C-alpha positions, 0 to 999 in steps of 0.5 A: 272874263275880259269884256269881248271888245277889249280881249285883243288889245295890246299892252300900254306903256306905263306913265307916271302919276304927275302928282305933286311931291306932297300930295303923292307922298300923302296918298302913298302914306295913307295907302301904304305900299305892297307887303308881305311873304316871308322869305322861306315861309308864306305869311298867313292871313286870318281865314276866320276873322277880318280886322275890319268890317263895313262901317269902319272909319278912321280919321288922321291929322296930316302934318308936313314937319310941325305944320298942320296941312290937312287931314286923311280918312280911311273907310269901309263900306259894303258888302257889294257885288262886282262881276259875281264876287262879294267885295268890300269897298275901301276908301281913302281920302286926303284933304288939305294943302297950303294957301293957293294950293289945295289937294283933294284926293280920293282912292277906292278899292273893290276888294274881294275879302274871300280871295283877298285880292283886288277887282277894281281901283279908282283914283280921283285927284284934285291938286291945285289946278290939275285934275286926274282920274284913273279907273282900273279893272283887274281880271285875276283869272287872266292876269290882266288889268284894264285901265280905262282909256288904255289897252290891256296890260299884264298883272299878277295872278292875285293882284292888290292895289295901293288902297287894298294893301293896308287892309291885307297887311292888317290880316297878317301875323307881324313878329319883331325881327321878321323880314317879309317879301311880297310879289302881289302889287298889280304893277309887276315891275314894282315887285318884289316889296320887302317889309321889316318888322322893327320893333314894339313901341308905346306912342301917343297920338290925338286918339290916345296912347297905344301899344304899337308894332312898327314896320318899315316897307321898301319897294322898288321905285324912287319914292318915299318907300325906295331903298334909300328912303326912311318911312315907318308905320305904326300898327296897334299891337293887337288883332286889329292892327289898326294904322295909328301913325306914319312918318316919312322923311322926304328930300323936301322935309318930313310928312306924318299922319296921326289917328284922330279920335273917330267914329266907329273906330274899332 
């Protein structure tokens, strides 16, 4: 239930993030955007085995064109408890930049793995001279999201935030030729999101050579996953669907992430 002091607040206006283009693109790449229900048949996630667990840690090289500009990581801790729900804590981090402009961005999601939805989402972003901090609490039963310092706003009944999506997508069955749609992103105006499962491909990254399945997401925004954008993601072609590589063509260049050899990688 909503905290009593917030039950009667009105809805806030949506505001942009104010992030720089490279930092924004890098975080969106690492976090992934909403994906998943087929047009006529709901894609089912695994109820018996999750492809991630507490202690998982993945590290990535971040490149702008052919230039190395930093690193990224994904990690899982828990289980923990939030408002009576058992959750896993999903953490994304970007470190890098260019001389005189450094970026250190962190996103965390408190993810209910039983119901497959988000209960809390935080962003701590440091980009050059600017600092941003955002904190969201989701109340699925009321379809409400509370952003710290703002009034309550409507959300979907089973919300997924930016950080939770990549883990949710990893639980799905991905088959070449599918076009999937999804309406669970926590900002209703950005739904629906579609994802095309394009092909299978063998690729080599710093972590080694992998058989992968390639997907192209599209979201109703003006960002790198917009209808006119060119972004692709490579997941391992196995039960874990580990994120191996990402590439996006932007108006000011291309941005890529490549999996490194990492501790506790499954």
